[in-house]
N, C-alpha and C positions, 0 to 999 in steps of 0.2 A: 386588383392591385393590392399591395400589402397595407397593413394598418399604418397610421401615422402619415398618411398622404398629405395632410395639411402642412407637414414640415418639408415636403419635397421642393427642391429647387431645380431649375433648368439652367444648365451651363452649356455654352457654345465654346468649344476649345479649338483654336487654330492649330493645325498639325503640319509640320514640315517633314519631308522625307518619305511621304507616301508616293508610290510609283504605279500602283495598280489596284485592282479590286481585291486581290489577296491581302494587300496592306490594310484595306478596310476591315476585313475579317480579323486580322491580327490585333488591330487596335480595339475593335469591338469586344473580342474575347478577353483582352487584358482588362478592360474597364468592367465588364460584366462579372469578373471574378472578385471584385471588391465588395465588401459588405455595404448594404444600403443603396447600391446602384440598382434601379428598377428597370430602366430602359436606356438603350444606346442606339443611336443611328449615326453611322459614319459615312461621309460622302467624299469619295476620292476626288471628283472634279473640283469641288470647292475647298478641299483640304480642311474639312471641319468635322467635329464630332459633336452631336447634341446628346447630352446626358441628363436624364431625370434621376435625381438621387436625393437621399436624406443626408444633409450635411452634418447632422449630429452623429451619424454612423461613419462617415468618411469625409474628411476635409478635402477641399479643392487641391491642396498640395499633394495628396495621395493620388488623386485622379491624374494630375500632371506627371507624377513620378511613374505611374503605371504605363503611361504612354512612352515616356523616356526609356523605361526598362524594357519595353517591347521593341526598342530599336528606332524609335521615331523621336521627333522633337516637339514637345508641347510649347507652342510659340506665344501663347496668350489666351485669354478667355474673356467672355462676357457672361455675367450671371444675373439671375433674377428669381424671386420666389414665384412659384406657380400660382395662378389665380383660381379660386374655387368658387362655384356658384352656391 
């Protein structure tokens, strides 16, 4: 993983408007194109995206906007800093 991992945060974003697994890929690609985004997992059945990112490189509002720009609705989020041993 990239340097500065100690600054990584995990955010779980609720997404409305996903209808299939192709939607998962569209959301994943939109988020992975943002600077500081290290890992993205999108789950169509739960309508959520888990994003590991450096919030100093990309603020949460940019993550939400990328989802909206991809044609879906970012409906809310839960965020926390990752724990390191």
